[in-house]
All heavy atoms as TSV, in Angstrom:
chain	resi	resn	atom	element	x	y	z
A	1	MET	N	N	-81.262	-17.042	-21.205
A	1	MET	CA	C	-81.520	-18.465	-21.105
A	1	MET	C	C	-80.438	-19.275	-21.820
A	1	MET	O	O	-80.204	-20.419	-21.475
A	1	MET	CB	C	-82.904	-18.746	-21.699
A	1	MET	CG	C	-83.355	-20.159	-21.582
A	1	MET	SD	S	-83.562	-20.547	-19.854
A	1	MET	CE	C	-83.867	-22.264	-19.922
A	2	LEU	N	N	-79.813	-18.664	-22.813
A	2	LEU	CA	C	-78.787	-19.390	-23.554
A	2	LEU	C	C	-77.533	-19.619	-22.720
A	2	LEU	O	O	-76.898	-20.674	-22.829
A	2	LEU	CB	C	-78.443	-18.636	-24.843
A	2	LEU	CG	C	-77.400	-19.276	-25.747
A	2	LEU	CD1	C	-77.881	-20.635	-26.220
A	2	LEU	CD2	C	-77.107	-18.384	-26.919
A	3	LEU	N	N	-77.182	-18.681	-21.874
A	3	LEU	CA	C	-75.957	-18.801	-21.078
A	3	LEU	C	C	-75.972	-20.019	-20.144
A	3	LEU	O	O	-74.996	-20.777	-20.124
A	3	LEU	CB	C	-75.697	-17.513	-20.298
A	3	LEU	CG	C	-74.374	-17.449	-19.561
A	3	LEU	CD1	C	-73.211	-17.522	-20.540
A	3	LEU	CD2	C	-74.303	-16.192	-18.746
A	4	PRO	N	N	-77.041	-20.270	-19.388
A	4	PRO	CA	C	-77.036	-21.480	-18.551
A	4	PRO	C	C	-76.961	-22.765	-19.372
A	4	PRO	O	O	-76.300	-23.728	-18.961
A	4	PRO	CB	C	-78.353	-21.413	-17.782
A	4	PRO	CG	C	-78.774	-20.006	-17.841
A	4	PRO	CD	C	-78.220	-19.441	-19.098
A	5	ILE	N	N	-77.597	-22.773	-20.530
A	5	ILE	CA	C	-77.549	-23.961	-21.377
A	5	ILE	C	C	-76.137	-24.166	-21.923
A	5	ILE	O	O	-75.644	-25.293	-21.988
A	5	ILE	CB	C	-78.599	-23.868	-22.505
A	5	ILE	CG1	C	-79.984	-23.975	-21.898
A	5	ILE	CG2	C	-78.390	-24.948	-23.551
A	5	ILE	CD1	C	-81.111	-23.786	-22.866
A	6	LEU	N	N	-75.469	-23.077	-22.302
A	6	LEU	CA	C	-74.098	-23.200	-22.782
A	6	LEU	C	C	-73.158	-23.685	-21.684
A	6	LEU	O	O	-72.270	-24.514	-21.927
A	6	LEU	CB	C	-73.611	-21.869	-23.336
A	6	LEU	CG	C	-74.142	-21.483	-24.712
A	6	LEU	CD1	C	-73.646	-20.098	-25.098
A	6	LEU	CD2	C	-73.751	-22.503	-25.749
A	7	ILE	N	N	-73.344	-23.189	-20.476
A	7	ILE	CA	C	-72.518	-23.642	-19.345
A	7	ILE	C	C	-72.763	-25.126	-19.085
A	7	ILE	O	O	-71.821	-25.905	-18.884
A	7	ILE	CB	C	-72.808	-22.793	-18.092
A	7	ILE	CG1	C	-72.309	-21.368	-18.303
A	7	ILE	CG2	C	-72.179	-23.415	-16.847
A	7	ILE	CD1	C	-72.732	-20.396	-17.236
A	8	PHE	N	N	-74.017	-25.537	-19.134
A	8	PHE	CA	C	-74.374	-26.946	-18.947
A	8	PHE	C	C	-73.754	-27.805	-20.048
A	8	PHE	O	O	-73.220	-28.893	-19.776
A	8	PHE	CB	C	-75.900	-27.087	-18.924
A	8	PHE	CG	C	-76.375	-28.492	-18.738
A	8	PHE	CD1	C	-76.214	-29.137	-17.529
A	8	PHE	CD2	C	-77.001	-29.161	-19.776
A	8	PHE	CE1	C	-76.659	-30.439	-17.355
A	8	PHE	CE2	C	-77.455	-30.450	-19.610
A	8	PHE	CZ	C	-77.279	-31.096	-18.395
A	9	ASP	N	N	-73.794	-27.330	-21.290
A	9	ASP	CA	C	-73.214	-28.082	-22.405
A	9	ASP	C	C	-71.697	-28.177	-22.297
A	9	ASP	O	O	-71.116	-29.225	-22.597
A	9	ASP	CB	C	-73.595	-27.449	-23.740
A	9	ASP	CG	C	-74.975	-27.869	-24.189
A	9	ASP	OD1	O	-75.533	-28.820	-23.602
A	9	ASP	OD2	O	-75.492	-27.258	-25.131
A	10	VAL	N	N	-71.046	-27.120	-21.876
A	10	VAL	CA	C	-69.588	-27.173	-21.693
A	10	VAL	C	C	-69.243	-28.188	-20.602
A	10	VAL	O	O	-68.279	-28.957	-20.744
A	10	VAL	CB	C	-69.031	-25.771	-21.362
A	10	VAL	CG1	C	-67.599	-25.848	-20.879
A	10	VAL	CG2	C	-69.139	-24.874	-22.582
A	11	ALA	N	N	-70.040	-28.227	-19.550
A	11	ALA	CA	C	-69.802	-29.206	-18.488
A	11	ALA	C	C	-70.011	-30.627	-19.005
A	11	ALA	O	O	-69.243	-31.536	-18.678
A	11	ALA	CB	C	-70.716	-28.930	-17.303
A	12	LEU	N	N	-71.031	-30.831	-19.832
A	12	LEU	CA	C	-71.268	-32.157	-20.407
A	12	LEU	C	C	-70.126	-32.585	-21.328
A	12	LEU	O	O	-69.695	-33.740	-21.298
A	12	LEU	CB	C	-72.588	-32.180	-21.175
A	12	LEU	CG	C	-73.868	-32.293	-20.365
A	12	LEU	CD1	C	-75.081	-32.223	-21.289
A	12	LEU	CD2	C	-73.896	-33.575	-19.569
A	13	VAL	N	N	-69.646	-31.666	-22.139
A	13	VAL	CA	C	-68.538	-31.989	-23.042
A	13	VAL	C	C	-67.271	-32.304	-22.243
A	13	VAL	O	O	-66.541	-33.246	-22.567
A	13	VAL	CB	C	-68.316	-30.847	-24.054
A	13	VAL	CG1	C	-67.030	-31.035	-24.818
A	13	VAL	CG2	C	-69.495	-30.761	-25.016
A	14	ALA	N	N	-67.013	-31.541	-21.189
A	14	ALA	CA	C	-65.843	-31.815	-20.351
A	14	ALA	C	C	-65.960	-33.187	-19.697
A	14	ALA	O	O	-64.971	-33.943	-19.622
A	14	ALA	CB	C	-65.694	-30.727	-19.291
A	15	TRP	N	N	-67.155	-33.517	-19.249
A	15	TRP	CA	C	-67.364	-34.832	-18.631
A	15	TRP	C	C	-67.185	-35.943	-19.658
A	15	TRP	O	O	-66.586	-36.979	-19.364
A	15	TRP	CB	C	-68.739	-34.878	-17.989
A	15	TRP	CG	C	-69.037	-36.145	-17.244
A	15	TRP	CD1	C	-68.161	-36.922	-16.542
A	15	TRP	CD2	C	-70.306	-36.765	-17.128
A	15	TRP	NE1	N	-68.826	-37.988	-15.998
A	15	TRP	CE2	C	-70.135	-37.923	-16.339
A	15	TRP	CE3	C	-71.575	-36.455	-17.591
A	15	TRP	CZ2	C	-71.197	-38.770	-16.021
A	15	TRP	CZ3	C	-72.624	-37.297	-17.271
A	15	TRP	CH2	C	-72.435	-38.441	-16.498
A	16	SER	N	N	-67.698	-35.728	-20.865
A	16	SER	CA	C	-67.553	-36.764	-21.895
A	16	SER	C	C	-66.084	-36.956	-22.268
A	16	SER	O	O	-65.634	-38.087	-22.474
A	16	SER	CB	C	-68.384	-36.424	-23.126
A	16	SER	OG	O	-67.812	-35.356	-23.842
A	17	LEU	N	N	-65.326	-35.867	-22.348
A	17	LEU	CA	C	-63.891	-36.001	-22.633
A	17	LEU	C	C	-63.162	-36.746	-21.514
A	17	LEU	O	O	-62.259	-37.539	-21.767
A	17	LEU	CB	C	-63.268	-34.635	-22.861
A	17	LEU	CG	C	-63.676	-33.933	-24.157
A	17	LEU	CD1	C	-63.080	-32.531	-24.199
A	17	LEU	CD2	C	-63.259	-34.738	-25.361
A	18	HIS	N	N	-63.577	-36.503	-20.282
A	18	HIS	CA	C	-62.993	-37.216	-19.144
A	18	HIS	C	C	-63.303	-38.713	-19.234
A	18	HIS	O	O	-62.426	-39.553	-18.994
A	18	HIS	CB	C	-63.525	-36.622	-17.839
A	18	HIS	CG	C	-63.033	-37.304	-16.617
A	18	HIS	ND1	N	-61.731	-37.197	-16.181
A	18	HIS	CD2	C	-63.659	-38.115	-15.735
A	18	HIS	CE1	C	-61.583	-37.916	-15.073
A	18	HIS	NE2	N	-62.743	-38.480	-14.794
A	19	LEU	N	N	-64.539	-39.048	-19.600
A	19	LEU	CA	C	-64.912	-40.455	-19.740
A	19	LEU	C	C	-64.150	-41.120	-20.881
A	19	LEU	O	O	-63.675	-42.253	-20.745
A	19	LEU	CB	C	-66.420	-40.580	-19.981
A	19	LEU	CG	C	-67.332	-40.317	-18.790
A	19	LEU	CD1	C	-68.780	-40.308	-19.239
A	19	LEU	CD2	C	-67.122	-41.358	-17.723
A	20	ILE	N	N	-64.011	-40.419	-21.998
A	20	ILE	CA	C	-63.305	-40.990	-23.143
A	20	ILE	C	C	-61.821	-41.167	-22.826
A	20	ILE	O	O	-61.216	-42.174	-23.211
A	20	ILE	CB	C	-63.539	-40.125	-24.394
A	20	ILE	CG1	C	-65.002	-40.232	-24.828
A	20	ILE	CG2	C	-62.626	-40.529	-25.527
A	20	ILE	CD1	C	-65.407	-39.267	-25.910
A	21	GLN	N	N	-61.238	-40.226	-22.119
A	21	GLN	CA	C	-59.831	-40.354	-21.721
A	21	GLN	C	C	-59.639	-41.570	-20.810
A	21	GLN	O	O	-58.688	-42.330	-20.953
A	21	GLN	CB	C	-59.358	-39.092	-21.024
A	21	GLN	CG	C	-57.902	-39.130	-20.619
A	21	GLN	CD	C	-57.487	-37.881	-19.862
A	21	GLN	OE1	O	-58.321	-37.092	-19.437
A	21	GLN	NE2	N	-56.193	-37.707	-19.701
A	22	GLY	N	N	-60.561	-41.756	-19.874
A	22	GLY	CA	C	-60.495	-42.936	-19.011
A	22	GLY	C	C	-60.688	-44.222	-19.783
A	22	GLY	O	O	-60.065	-45.245	-19.475
A	23	ALA	N	N	-61.520	-44.181	-20.810
A	23	ALA	CA	C	-61.740	-45.370	-21.627
A	23	ALA	C	C	-60.490	-45.741	-22.404
A	23	ALA	O	O	-60.162	-46.923	-22.541
A	23	ALA	CB	C	-62.902	-45.128	-22.587
A	24	VAL	N	N	-59.773	-44.745	-22.902
A	24	VAL	CA	C	-58.544	-45.025	-23.652
A	24	VAL	C	C	-57.466	-45.588	-22.714
A	24	VAL	O	O	-56.767	-46.539	-23.061
A	24	VAL	CB	C	-58.055	-43.750	-24.372
A	24	VAL	CG1	C	-56.662	-43.938	-24.932
A	24	VAL	CG2	C	-59.029	-43.357	-25.468
A	25	GLN	N	N	-57.367	-45.027	-21.522
A	25	GLN	CA	C	-56.345	-45.479	-20.578
A	25	GLN	C	C	-56.617	-46.898	-20.076
A	25	GLN	O	O	-55.707	-47.700	-19.924
A	25	GLN	CB	C	-56.257	-44.524	-19.393
A	25	GLN	CG	C	-55.630	-43.196	-19.738
A	25	GLN	CD	C	-55.673	-42.227	-18.558
A	25	GLN	OE1	O	-56.290	-42.493	-17.542
A	25	GLN	NE2	N	-55.011	-41.089	-18.727
A	26	GLN	N	N	-57.884	-47.204	-19.826
A	26	GLN	CA	C	-58.238	-48.509	-19.270
A	26	GLN	C	C	-58.635	-49.522	-20.337
A	26	GLN	O	O	-58.958	-50.664	-19.997
A	26	GLN	CB	C	-59.376	-48.359	-18.268
A	26	GLN	CG	C	-59.030	-47.489	-17.091
A	26	GLN	CD	C	-60.225	-47.266	-16.185
A	26	GLN	OE1	O	-61.288	-47.851	-16.376
A	26	GLN	NE2	N	-60.057	-46.415	-15.188
A	27	ARG	N	N	-58.668	-49.082	-21.592
A	27	ARG	CA	C	-59.101	-49.934	-22.709
A	27	ARG	C	C	-60.482	-50.519	-22.425
A	27	ARG	O	O	-60.722	-51.719	-22.543
A	27	ARG	CB	C	-58.091	-51.022	-22.989
A	27	ARG	CG	C	-56.766	-50.469	-23.408
A	27	ARG	CD	C	-55.783	-51.536	-23.709
A	27	ARG	NE	N	-54.481	-50.925	-23.952
A	27	ARG	CZ	C	-53.639	-51.344	-24.855
A	27	ARG	NH1	N	-53.935	-52.376	-25.592
A	27	ARG	NH2	N	-52.493	-50.738	-25.011
A	28	GLU	N	N	-61.386	-49.635	-22.058
A	28	GLU	CA	C	-62.744	-50.007	-21.664
A	28	GLU	C	C	-63.726	-49.435	-22.679
A	28	GLU	O	O	-63.834	-48.221	-22.845
A	28	GLU	CB	C	-63.037	-49.460	-20.274
A	28	GLU	CG	C	-64.363	-49.846	-19.695
A	28	GLU	CD	C	-64.396	-51.291	-19.254
A	28	GLU	OE1	O	-63.363	-51.797	-18.794
A	28	GLU	OE2	O	-65.460	-51.902	-19.360
A	29	SER	N	N	-64.445	-50.299	-23.355
A	29	SER	CA	C	-65.354	-49.828	-24.401
A	29	SER	C	C	-66.634	-49.227	-23.821
A	29	SER	O	O	-67.250	-48.368	-24.449
A	29	SER	CB	C	-65.696	-50.966	-25.359
A	29	SER	OG	O	-66.354	-52.002	-24.662
A	30	SER	N	N	-67.031	-49.657	-22.639
A	30	SER	CA	C	-68.267	-49.118	-22.064
A	30	SER	C	C	-68.099	-47.649	-21.663
A	30	SER	O	O	-69.038	-46.864	-21.792
A	30	SER	CB	C	-68.712	-49.953	-20.856
A	30	SER	OG	O	-67.731	-49.917	-19.851
A	31	LEU	N	N	-66.910	-47.273	-21.207
A	31	LEU	CA	C	-66.658	-45.861	-20.895
A	31	LEU	C	C	-66.634	-45.024	-22.167
A	31	LEU	O	O	-67.061	-43.870	-22.175
A	31	LEU	CB	C	-65.341	-45.698	-20.143
A	31	LEU	CG	C	-65.335	-46.025	-18.657
A	31	LEU	CD1	C	-63.946	-45.866	-18.084
A	31	LEU	CD2	C	-66.320	-45.171	-17.909
A	32	MET	N	N	-66.132	-45.603	-23.254
A	32	MET	CA	C	-66.126	-44.893	-24.535
A	32	MET	C	C	-67.566	-44.646	-24.991
A	32	MET	O	O	-67.900	-43.558	-25.442
A	32	MET	CB	C	-65.372	-45.703	-25.588
A	32	MET	CG	C	-65.245	-45.014	-26.907
A	32	MET	SD	S	-64.184	-43.575	-26.890
A	32	MET	CE	C	-62.594	-44.341	-26.795
A	33	LEU	N	N	-68.411	-45.655	-24.862
A	33	LEU	CA	C	-69.819	-45.507	-25.226
A	33	LEU	C	C	-70.494	-44.458	-24.346
A	33	LEU	O	O	-71.256	-43.624	-24.834
A	33	LEU	CB	C	-70.546	-46.843	-25.101
A	33	LEU	CG	C	-72.046	-46.826	-25.382
A	33	LEU	CD1	C	-72.305	-46.406	-26.822
A	33	LEU	CD2	C	-72.658	-48.167	-25.092
A	34	ALA	N	N	-70.206	-44.469	-23.054
A	34	ALA	CA	C	-70.783	-43.485	-22.141
A	34	ALA	C	C	-70.343	-42.072	-22.515
A	34	ALA	O	O	-71.155	-41.141	-22.508
A	34	ALA	CB	C	-70.388	-43.799	-20.706
A	35	GLY	N	N	-69.074	-41.906	-22.852
A	35	GLY	CA	C	-68.581	-40.590	-23.266
A	35	GLY	C	C	-69.252	-40.106	-24.533
A	35	GLY	O	O	-69.602	-38.929	-24.659
A	36	MET	N	N	-69.443	-40.997	-25.481
A	36	MET	CA	C	-70.123	-40.617	-26.730
A	36	MET	C	C	-71.584	-40.243	-26.479
A	36	MET	O	O	-72.109	-39.304	-27.074
A	36	MET	CB	C	-70.050	-41.756	-27.746
A	36	MET	CG	C	-68.676	-42.028	-28.242
A	36	MET	SD	S	-68.019	-40.602	-29.115
A	36	MET	CE	C	-66.376	-41.143	-29.423
A	37	LEU	N	N	-72.237	-40.965	-25.587
A	37	LEU	CA	C	-73.633	-40.651	-25.271
A	37	LEU	C	C	-73.755	-39.307	-24.559
A	37	LEU	O	O	-74.702	-38.548	-24.816
A	37	LEU	CB	C	-74.254	-41.768	-24.425
A	37	LEU	CG	C	-74.506	-43.085	-25.153
A	37	LEU	CD1	C	-74.995	-44.136	-24.169
A	37	LEU	CD2	C	-75.503	-42.893	-26.268
A	38	VAL	N	N	-72.820	-38.997	-23.690
A	38	VAL	CA	C	-72.846	-37.701	-23.009
A	38	VAL	C	C	-72.595	-36.570	-24.006
A	38	VAL	O	O	-73.267	-35.534	-23.968
A	38	VAL	CB	C	-71.828	-37.668	-21.850
A	38	VAL	CG1	C	-71.685	-36.276	-21.275
A	38	VAL	CG2	C	-72.243	-38.635	-20.763
A	39	ALA	N	N	-71.662	-36.764	-24.933
A	39	ALA	CA	C	-71.413	-35.749	-25.960
A	39	ALA	C	C	-72.630	-35.587	-26.857
A	39	ALA	O	O	-72.985	-34.464	-27.253
A	39	ALA	CB	C	-70.187	-36.134	-26.783
A	40	LEU	N	N	-73.310	-36.673	-27.184
A	40	LEU	CA	C	-74.531	-36.603	-27.982
A	40	LEU	C	C	-75.638	-35.862	-27.234
A	40	LEU	O	O	-76.390	-35.083	-27.835
A	40	LEU	CB	C	-74.986	-38.011	-28.353
A	40	LEU	CG	C	-76.211	-38.127	-29.228
A	40	LEU	CD1	C	-75.941	-37.519	-30.601
A	40	LEU	CD2	C	-76.620	-39.575	-29.360
A	41	ALA	N	N	-75.716	-36.053	-25.926
A	41	ALA	CA	C	-76.704	-35.332	-25.127
A	41	ALA	C	C	-76.421	-33.835	-25.132
A	41	ALA	O	O	-77.349	-33.021	-25.200
A	41	ALA	CB	C	-76.713	-35.863	-23.698
A	42	ALA	N	N	-75.157	-33.457	-25.075
A	42	ALA	CA	C	-74.803	-32.034	-25.115
A	42	ALA	C	C	-75.189	-31.418	-26.450
A	42	ALA	O	O	-75.760	-30.326	-26.508
A	42	ALA	CB	C	-73.309	-31.860	-24.869
A	43	ALA	N	N	-74.916	-32.126	-27.533
A	43	ALA	CA	C	-75.264	-31.604	-28.858
A	43	ALA	C	C	-76.771	-31.529	-29.044
A	43	ALA	O	O	-77.295	-30.539	-29.588
A	43	ALA	CB	C	-74.639	-32.483	-29.933
A	44	SER	N	N	-77.480	-32.537	-28.593
A	44	SER	CA	C	-78.930	-32.530	-28.770
A	44	SER	C	C	-79.601	-31.457	-27.916
A	44	SER	O	O	-80.641	-30.911	-28.302
A	44	SER	CB	C	-79.516	-33.899	-28.467
A	44	SER	OG	O	-79.267	-34.246	-27.128
A	45	THR	N	N	-79.013	-31.126	-26.774
A	45	THR	CA	C	-79.558	-30.045	-25.954
A	45	THR	C	C	-79.513	-28.721	-26.710
A	45	THR	O	O	-80.488	-27.961	-26.708
A	45	THR	CB	C	-78.762	-29.923	-24.641
A	45	THR	OG1	O	-78.819	-31.152	-23.951
A	45	THR	CG2	C	-79.332	-28.838	-23.760
A	46	LEU	N	N	-78.404	-28.446	-27.383
A	46	LEU	CA	C	-78.310	-27.218	-28.171
A	46	LEU	C	C	-79.263	-27.228	-29.359
A	46	LEU	O	O	-79.898	-26.212	-29.664
A	46	LEU	CB	C	-76.876	-27.012	-28.651
A	46	LEU	CG	C	-75.914	-26.462	-27.625
A	46	LEU	CD1	C	-74.518	-26.356	-28.224
A	46	LEU	CD2	C	-76.364	-25.112	-27.128
A	47	VAL	N	N	-79.382	-28.358	-30.029
A	47	VAL	CA	C	-80.291	-28.447	-31.175
A	47	VAL	C	C	-81.732	-28.198	-30.750
A	47	VAL	O	O	-82.453	-27.421	-31.386
A	47	VAL	CB	C	-80.146	-29.819	-31.870
A	47	VAL	CG1	C	-81.252	-30.046	-32.877
A	47	VAL	CG2	C	-78.796	-29.930	-32.544
A	48	VAL	N	N	-82.141	-28.823	-29.666
A	48	VAL	CA	C	-83.514	-28.635	-29.183
A	48	VAL	C	C	-83.735	-27.193	-28.744
A	48	VAL	O	O	-84.793	-26.613	-29.007
A	48	VAL	CB	C	-83.822	-29.623	-28.034
A	48	VAL	CG1	C	-85.110	-29.262	-27.320
A	48	VAL	CG2	C	-83.885	-31.030	-28.580
A	49	TYR	N	N	-82.736	-26.575	-28.115
A	49	TYR	CA	C	-82.889	-25.183	-27.699
A	49	TYR	C	C	-83.126	-24.281	-28.908
A	49	TYR	O	O	-84.038	-23.461	-28.905
A	49	TYR	CB	C	-81.660	-24.698	-26.930
A	49	TYR	CG	C	-81.713	-23.214	-26.673
A	49	TYR	CD1	C	-82.511	-22.704	-25.653
A	49	TYR	CD2	C	-81.010	-22.316	-27.463
A	49	TYR	CE1	C	-82.589	-21.344	-25.423
A	49	TYR	CE2	C	-81.087	-20.951	-27.241
A	49	TYR	CZ	C	-81.870	-20.483	-26.224
A	49	TYR	OH	O	-81.961	-19.127	-26.014
A	50	PHE	N	N	-82.298	-24.433	-29.946
A	50	PHE	CA	C	-82.446	-23.557	-31.106
A	50	PHE	C	C	-83.729	-23.836	-31.877
A	50	PHE	O	O	-84.367	-22.917	-32.394
A	50	PHE	CB	C	-81.222	-23.654	-32.017
A	50	PHE	CG	C	-80.036	-22.940	-31.461
A	50	PHE	CD1	C	-78.900	-23.635	-31.088
A	50	PHE	CD2	C	-80.061	-21.567	-31.274
A	50	PHE	CE1	C	-77.810	-22.976	-30.565
A	50	PHE	CE2	C	-78.970	-20.890	-30.739
A	50	PHE	CZ	C	-77.846	-21.603	-30.388
A	51	LEU	N	N	-84.158	-25.106	-31.952
A	51	LEU	CA	C	-85.428	-25.411	-32.615
A	51	LEU	C	C	-86.607	-24.825	-31.842
A	51	LEU	O	O	-87.526	-24.249	-32.433
A	51	LEU	CB	C	-85.596	-26.921	-32.770
A	51	LEU	CG	C	-84.728	-27.585	-33.820
A	51	LEU	CD1	C	-84.925	-29.094	-33.768
A	51	LEU	CD2	C	-85.030	-27.053	-35.204
A	52	MET	N	N	-86.606	-24.971	-30.531
A	52	MET	CA	C	-87.713	-24.454	-29.733
A	52	MET	C	C	-87.693	-22.930	-29.696
A	52	MET	O	O	-88.749	-22.298	-29.648
A	52	MET	CB	C	-87.659	-25.020	-28.306
A	52	MET	CG	C	-88.072	-26.463	-28.220
A	52	MET	SD	S	-89.695	-26.787	-28.951
A	52	MET	CE	C	-90.748	-25.791	-27.945
A	53	ASP	N	N	-86.512	-22.329	-29.734
A	53	ASP	CA	C	-86.424	-20.875	-29.748
A	53	ASP	C	C	-87.095	-20.319	-30.997
A	53	ASP	O	O	-87.911	-19.401	-30.913
A	53	ASP	CB	C	-84.963	-20.449	-29.680
A	53	ASP	CG	C	-84.812	-18.944	-29.570
A	53	ASP	OD1	O	-85.510	-18.342	-28.728
A	53	ASP	OD2	O	-83.989	-18.380	-30.319
A	54	ARG	N	N	-86.785	-20.906	-32.142
A	54	ARG	CA	C	-87.405	-20.439	-33.387
A	54	ARG	C	C	-88.902	-20.724	-33.399
A	54	ARG	O	O	-89.688	-19.913	-33.871
A	54	ARG	CB	C	-86.738	-21.104	-34.584
A	54	ARG	CG	C	-85.342	-20.600	-34.809
A	54	ARG	CD	C	-84.703	-21.296	-35.960
A	54	ARG	NE	N	-83.299	-20.944	-36.025
A	54	ARG	CZ	C	-82.713	-20.447	-37.098
A	54	ARG	NH1	N	-83.401	-20.267	-38.183
A	54	ARG	NH2	N	-81.442	-20.154	-37.068
A	55	CYS	N	N	-89.293	-21.872	-32.869
A	55	CYS	CA	C	-90.715	-22.212	-32.825
A	55	CYS	C	C	-91.477	-21.246	-31.928
A	55	CYS	O	O	-92.559	-20.771	-32.288
A	55	CYS	CB	C	-90.881	-23.645	-32.328
A	55	CYS	SG	S	-92.577	-24.202	-32.239
A	56	LEU	N	N	-90.928	-20.930	-30.768
A	56	LEU	CA	C	-91.608	-20.016	-29.858
A	56	LEU	C	C	-91.656	-18.598	-30.408
A	56	LEU	O	O	-92.649	-17.885	-30.219
A	56	LEU	CB	C	-90.940	-20.038	-28.487
A	56	LEU	CG	C	-91.157	-21.322	-27.684
A	56	LEU	CD1	C	-90.348	-21.280	-26.397
A	56	LEU	CD2	C	-92.619	-21.529	-27.395
A	57	ILE	N	N	-90.603	-18.179	-31.100
A	57	ILE	CA	C	-90.632	-16.856	-31.739
A	57	ILE	C	C	-91.727	-16.823	-32.804
A	57	ILE	O	O	-92.501	-15.866	-32.886
A	57	ILE	CB	C	-89.256	-16.518	-32.341
A	57	ILE	CG1	C	-88.272	-16.209	-31.214
A	57	ILE	CG2	C	-89.351	-15.336	-33.298
A	57	ILE	CD1	C	-86.837	-16.045	-31.686
A	58	TYR	N	N	-91.816	-17.874	-33.602
A	58	TYR	CA	C	-92.855	-17.939	-34.637
A	58	TYR	C	C	-94.244	-17.919	-34.019
A	58	TYR	O	O	-95.121	-17.180	-34.461
A	58	TYR	CB	C	-92.671	-19.202	-35.478
A	58	TYR	CG	C	-93.788	-19.419	-36.461
A	58	TYR	CD1	C	-93.868	-18.655	-37.623
A	58	TYR	CD2	C	-94.765	-20.372	-36.220
A	58	TYR	CE1	C	-94.900	-18.834	-38.522
A	58	TYR	CE2	C	-95.797	-20.561	-37.111
A	58	TYR	CZ	C	-95.868	-19.796	-38.261
A	58	TYR	OH	O	-96.892	-19.979	-39.140
A	59	LEU	N	N	-94.467	-18.725	-32.984
A	59	LEU	CA	C	-95.784	-18.777	-32.360
A	59	LEU	C	C	-96.129	-17.462	-31.672
A	59	LEU	O	O	-97.288	-17.045	-31.682
A	59	LEU	CB	C	-95.852	-19.924	-31.357
A	59	LEU	CG	C	-95.845	-21.329	-31.963
A	59	LEU	CD1	C	-95.770	-22.370	-30.864
A	59	LEU	CD2	C	-97.046	-21.544	-32.844
A	60	THR	N	N	-95.159	-16.813	-31.073
A	60	THR	CA	C	-95.413	-15.545	-30.402
A	60	THR	C	C	-95.788	-14.463	-31.397
A	60	THR	O	O	-96.739	-13.715	-31.174
A	60	THR	CB	C	-94.165	-15.107	-29.609
A	60	THR	OG1	O	-93.816	-16.128	-28.704
A	60	THR	CG2	C	-94.433	-13.834	-28.848
A	61	HIS	N	N	-95.085	-14.399	-32.510
A	61	HIS	CA	C	-95.387	-13.377	-33.511
A	61	HIS	C	C	-96.633	-13.725	-34.316
A	61	HIS	O	O	-97.334	-12.838	-34.793
A	61	HIS	CB	C	-94.205	-13.170	-34.441
A	61	HIS	CG	C	-93.046	-12.522	-33.758
A	61	HIS	ND1	N	-93.120	-11.280	-33.192
A	61	HIS	CD2	C	-91.789	-12.947	-33.534
A	61	HIS	CE1	C	-91.954	-10.964	-32.651
A	61	HIS	NE2	N	-91.125	-11.973	-32.841
A	62	ALA	N	N	-96.943	-14.998	-34.465
A	62	ALA	CA	C	-98.123	-15.398	-35.226
A	62	ALA	C	C	-99.400	-15.167	-34.428
A	62	ALA	O	O	-100.456	-14.963	-35.008
A	62	ALA	CB	C	-98.012	-16.863	-35.634
A	63	SER	N	N	-99.306	-15.185	-33.100
A	63	SER	CA	C	-100.501	-15.038	-32.289
A	63	SER	C	C	-100.831	-13.583	-31.956
A	63	SER	O	O	-101.844	-13.305	-31.347
A	63	SER	CB	C	-100.353	-15.826	-30.986
A	63	SER	OG	O	-99.299	-15.275	-30.214
A	64	VAL	N	N	-99.980	-12.660	-32.369
A	64	VAL	CA	C	-100.239	-11.249	-32.117
A	64	VAL	C	C	-101.297	-10.768	-33.110
A	64	VAL	O	O	-101.120	-10.885	-34.319
A	64	VAL	CB	C	-98.942	-10.400	-32.269
A	64	VAL	CG1	C	-99.248	-8.925	-32.144
A	64	VAL	CG2	C	-97.913	-10.848	-31.270
A	65	PRO	N	N	-102.416	-10.241	-32.602
A	65	PRO	CA	C	-103.451	-9.780	-33.547
A	65	PRO	C	C	-103.007	-8.513	-34.279
A	65	PRO	O	O	-102.322	-7.670	-33.729
A	65	PRO	CB	C	-104.648	-9.502	-32.632
A	65	PRO	CG	C	-104.070	-9.287	-31.281
A	65	PRO	CD	C	-102.801	-10.075	-31.225
A	66	LEU	N	N	-103.408	-8.429	-35.530
A	66	LEU	CA	C	-103.096	-7.258	-36.332
A	66	LEU	C	C	-104.154	-6.188	-36.114
A	66	LEU	O	O	-105.357	-6.477	-36.113
A	66	LEU	CB	C	-103.017	-7.639	-37.804
A	66	LEU	CG	C	-101.935	-8.646	-38.167
A	66	LEU	CD1	C	-102.056	-9.022	-39.639
A	66	LEU	CD2	C	-100.560	-8.052	-37.907
A	67	ASN	N	N	-103.742	-4.972	-35.915
A	67	ASN	CA	C	-104.676	-3.857	-35.711
A	67	ASN	C	C	-104.819	-3.085	-37.017
A	67	ASN	O	O	-104.018	-2.237	-37.353
A	67	ASN	CB	C	-104.177	-2.914	-34.621
A	67	ASN	CG	C	-104.160	-3.595	-33.256
A	67	ASN	OD1	O	-105.002	-4.445	-32.990
A	67	ASN	ND2	N	-103.214	-3.228	-32.425
A	68	TYR	N	N	-105.870	-3.412	-37.767
A	68	TYR	CA	C	-106.130	-2.687	-39.013
A	68	TYR	C	C	-107.194	-1.663	-38.802
A	68	TYR	O	O	-108.180	-1.783	-38.235
A	68	TYR	CB	C	-106.538	-3.653	-40.133
A	68	TYR	CG	C	-105.381	-4.465	-40.654
A	68	TYR	CD1	C	-105.342	-5.831	-40.463
A	68	TYR	CD2	C	-104.335	-3.859	-41.334
A	68	TYR	CE1	C	-104.296	-6.577	-40.954
A	68	TYR	CE2	C	-103.289	-4.604	-41.828
A	68	TYR	CZ	C	-103.288	-5.954	-41.638
A	68	TYR	OH	O	-102.242	-6.702	-42.125
């Protein structure tokens, strides 16, 4: 599951760099803001993945009944 998310994040970062490059060339602040928001979305996707991964591992192991 991590591989598709990493591929998606690399695509988002590439798109954000493309937007920021266009913003610098055209001196357009709205493209710069769009590029920053796309980069923030890529970072937040990874953060949410790792937080949910740890949460699901905890819940899965916590719900396993102990056989005494």
